Phi, psi and omega in degrees: 000321180296318180299312182287333175294318176294319178298323179295316179297314181295322180293320179294325176288320181296322182292336172292319178294316180290325175296322176296321179298322178301313184288318188282346175259007180069030185255015185302329178245029176300325168251105190285353179232171177210140009277349175278163180284319174228167179303334184255348188220140177287328183246164178301145178256171183297333183288340183277170185256183178298337176301323180294321179294321179294314180295317181293324177299321178293322177296322178296329177298330176299320177296321180297310181295327179293317180295316179297317179297322179295319178298316178300317180298317179296319180294325181283333186306322184288343179242023187298331180282321180284326183235069179298328180299315179293322180297316180296316180296318179296322179294319180299318180297313180299312180294324180294323179295318178298313180297321181296321179296321179294317177298322177299321176296318178297324178302316178292315182299329181267011178067037179065048174305124188299331180287322178288322175301318179296319178295323178300319178293318179300317180298325177294318179297319179300317180293325175298317180295320181293318178293327175294319178296322178300315178299318181294323183281346181303318183263004181279150176281124180291159179116187182300151180231155180230161182295132181252005181225164175299153182302320181295327180291319178299318178297320179295321179296318179292323177295321178297321177300317179296320179293323176298315179298320179294320179298315180295320180299314179291329176296320178294317178296322179296315179296323180292343178259350185273193188279342186268083185271346182096341177194146183299333183269354183285143180277169177249169185279354175091356179277163178281109185297320182294319177294317182295330177302318180287318180297322179296327183288327184301304177295335177297316178290324176297320177300316180297317180297316179296322180293324176300316179298316180300315183291316181295316179297320179296323178291315182293321184265000180057051182271155182291352180274355190305310184301312183283330176294320177294321177297317179299320179298318179295317178298318181293322178299315178295319181298317178297316180299314179296319180297317179293318181295316182293324181293329182270357182233028174073026176057063176301134184306319182297321180288323177298319178296317178297320179299320179296315181292320179297324177298319178294319179293324177296317179296320179295318180294321176298324176301318180291325175299313181297320180294333179279358177290340182238158178226163178297144177289128178247154183293318181231111178258119180304148183301322182289345180266358182290151184271131178296148182286000000 
């Protein structure tokens, strides 16, 4: 189960990269219909271009993530009563993949509408976060949980999560206004891309500042979130560096793709920080292990 849980997480992250490749190479309508590639063929034909192969390859990745998710679900099924948490997470991933495939079809039918493309990306990030949560819960003790950090710290972590979500949302709007539409005929969302670049950066810097506070507080108070808060800080540093470089160099496609994947990894890491805010309820908690108010 652990092996396939990791494969599920890696596959969900990989499909963001392949989806980014589709968009950044202008292959969004390489297969102009859905669920078939053309009205007459399920797969690309000789008349089509390499764009069709790139788009079809991304569609095949949906099958890969679906098969892995099904295997995880079957493995969890036998322990569904003892580990209801894992069963629910596995079900969400399976149902999410089906919904994501349908949204992908709608994206093609609407000629790569930038808002639907953005929603498609959000759904991918959510699935990355759910598969990360599944991995985290594998070694967790099932049952009731209690707060393992001070109340103010938990509130700060949730506020940081909200700022991360806002940063990603503005990033999606910025991309939807920029040059990488996925196809020469695809429309843009109509916003000012240059202005949105700056607006997107503001919550990004706020996110970094909040994460610094989370990491330092976890270190000073010896909280269980320290490891993942420090990891989140590292991901954000790389993300900021990539964002600055791409903005100053005309948005090279490879850097935009890396930026997309890093955003998903940041969201997954934030999920793990939030999950570490609580611990299993124990009958007797030593006084020295109690959390300060």
